N, C-alpha and C positions, 0 to 999 in steps of 0.2 A: 180273518172271522172264522170259526168254525161252525159248521152246523148247528152245534146245541146253543150257541150264540145268540141265533138267528131265532129259536122257535120259542114263541110266546109260551109259558107257563102255562097260561088256562088251556092251552090248547095242545101241551106236550103230549098228552094222553093221544091225540088222534094221530100221533106220529109212530109208526110202527117200527121203523129201524131208520136208526142214523150212524152215518158213517164220518168220524169225525178227524179229517187231517191225518189218515193212515201213511206209513210208509212200509212196503214188501220189500224183503231183501231174498234173495236166494242164494243160497251155499255159501251164504255170510259175506258176500261182496257183491254180486249183481242187484242194484237198484232198480224196482220195477215199475211201483208204484211211487209217486210222489207229492205228498201230502194231498189226497184223493178225500174229498168231504161230498157227501150225497144223502138226501132223506129220500124216505117213502112215506105216504101217508097211509092212515090208515084205511082200507078198500080201493087205493089206487093203482093206476097201470103207470110203471116209471120206464121208461127206454134208456139203456147206456148204450152210447154208440159211438163208433169210431171203425178204423181199417182194423185189418189182422195185426196182431200185436201192439194194439193200443193199450191192452192192459186190463181188456172187458173180463175177460175170464178169471185172471187174476184178483180181479176185484170181487167176484161172485165167490171164489174158492177164499177168500180171505175173510168174507163174513161167515159163510159155512164149516168155515174150521178143516179145511183140505189141504191147506197148504203144507202141513208138515209131510204128507206122505212123498211130495216134490222139492223136499229140502228147503222148504220155504218159511218165513215169519213175519209178522207185522212189530215190526219194532218201533213204532213211533204211533199215536194217536190211539182211540177206542171205536168200539163197535158196540152200539145199545140197541139192542132189539126188546121192544116192548118195556122201555125205560131200563134195562138192566144191562151191564155189560157182558158179552158172551163171547169175547175171544179167548178167552183160555177155556171154555167149556170144549167137551168133545163132539164130534159132528152127530153123535145121537143122541146126546144129552139137546143139544139145539133141535136137532127132529121132534123130542117128546114137546118141547117147549113150544113147538109150530111152524118152524123154519127149515125148509129142505130143498135142495140145488137137483134141478132136471140136467145133468151134464150135456155135453156140448157131445155130438155123434150118439145119444140116446143111451147107448150101455147097456141094453137089455139082456137079460141069462138068455142065452142063444139054444141052448139044450131044455130049458123050461118051455113050457106051453104060455101063451098068454094071459091067461088065467092065473098059475102059478105065478108069473113074473108080477100080476097086479097084486097079489095075497101077500109077496113079500114085503110091499111097503106098509102091512100092517104089520111088521116085526115089533115096534115098539110100545104097540098100545096092549091095551091091559081089560078093554072096555066087553070082554066075550065075542062067543062067534054070531051073535045073531045081529049085533051091531056092526062088525066087520063085514057080515050079509048082506045087510042093508046098503051098507056103503057102496060094495062091488055091484049091486042092482042099480046105485046112483052112477057111479062110473060107468057100467054100459048104457044108460040114459044118455049121458053126454058124446059116450061114442059107440053108437050101434055098429059100427065093423067091426069094434075090438069081441063084441058077443056072437057075431057070424064067425068068426075064426079064433073064438076062446080055447078051442081043444088045438090048435096050430101050433108047432113049435114057431117061438119066437124067431129065431134063427134063417125061418122060411118066409117069414113076412115081408113087406115091403116096407121103405123108410118111410113112409107116411106111418103105416099103423105101426111100427117100430115107437114112430115120436109118439104116437097117441097113447100106445101101452106106456112109454115113460112117464109122458103126464099125467095117465091114470094110477100109475103105481107110487105116484108124489102124492096124489088125493088119496089115496088110500090110507094115507099114517095123518088123517085128518089136521091139514096146514094152516096155519093163518097167512104165511105167507110161502109164495114158490120163487126161487131164484130159475130163471130159465135162461138159459146158454144155447143161444144159436139156434133156436127151432126151425130157422127157415132152411139151414145148411141142408144141402142134397135134394132138397123137394122140390118138385114141379110149382109152377107160378097157383095153379089152382088147391095143390094141396096146401101150402103157406097159407092162403087166404082162408081154408076151410080150418086150419090149424089157430091162424089167429080170431076166428069167430069164435071157436069153443073156447080159448081163454076169455076172450068177452064175456061169454056168457056165464062163465065160472068167476069171474070177477063180480059178476052184476048181480047173478041168483046165488053164490056161495059167500061173496063178501072175501074172495081169495084177494091177497093183494100180490101183486107181481114186479119184480125187477127183473126186466129181459135185457140182456144184452145180444145185440144184434148187429151185423154189419148191412143188413137190408132196411136202409134208413125209412127208404119212402113208406113201405109197409108200417115199420113200429112206429112211426109220427103219426101215422092214420088211425092207430088202437091206443096209444100212450095218451096221456093225459099232460106228462110232462119227462123232458130228456134231459139228459146228460152227454156230451159229446170229449172223449179220451183221446188226446194227444201224446204219446209217447209217455204215458205213465202219468198224466196229469189232465184234470179238468178243465177245457178252455173254454166251454160254454154251456151253458145250461136255460131252461127256460120252458114256458109253455109251449106243449107240442104244436099247436097252432101257430105260435110265435114263429119256429125256428123251422117249420114248413115254410112263412115265408122270408126268411132270412135271408139275404143275398148268398152270401158265403156258404151258407148252410146250401143252398139249392145249386149252388156252380162247384163245391169240391165232394158234397155228399148224394145230392139226387142229378148230377150230370145235366145241369139245366144251366144254361148261360142267358144272364140278363141281356139288356139292350148292349150293343157296343163290345160283347164280350166273345170269345169264340169258346166254344166248348172244349174241354181240355181232352176230348176223344180225339181231336186234331193235331196235337201239340204232345212232344215228348215229355216236358216238364211245364209245370206251371209258371203264367208268365207272371204272375206277382204272389208276393208272401201272403198267406191268410190274416187277416188284420190282426186275429187275436194272438197269433204268435209274433207279431211284429215288434 
């Protein structure tokens, strides 16, 4: 059963994103995603979890239509954003509809200042300079450090500041939804908490929905309301974040917490048993 089959027609308008049984192939031969389905409710924070290479980034790029630049394509299934199929749209058309991706590794324009980077996020807008200026001030309200560094070249700022800049740039497009890829990558734990607190504030105050791909399962499940776990291009488990945090398999294989009578996998070369969901 795909995601659309699970959605009650009366509450369908509350689902901002529905990914339905998609398959993704690279170079016409390499099958990367195998029947992935997920949904994001309006105003929700959903975590897409899994190890490196599980297919998280590919899933986000399939949604944001960035696969073609890497010779990838969605060959089965469909993707609905606000009820409309969007897999055939160009990335900038999707941004205009309110869905934007913050790429893994931040990808700021190093030769531009922080403020110039932020303003590039408004390139699809046509509501005038005063509205853009108001949103720039709002971004600085969420990221006071960026206001202090607004004249600095992005390439000379810290990793945390660049991550803030990347998220702020996405906000300048006035999104309904942000696809956030590995926001904790390369950041100190204190900065990770700061970034996720900002995500939480944006979600609560601005109503922005988030689908965040993250290897840091522990922090992601503390801020998300729902989670999906990917293994080798398949969704192998999903559920409420609180439920996933208490799941013994998730604790053992993703949080590094061994239950009673179990050995932590830090002390063994290979897992002593298969994950129950792969059995």
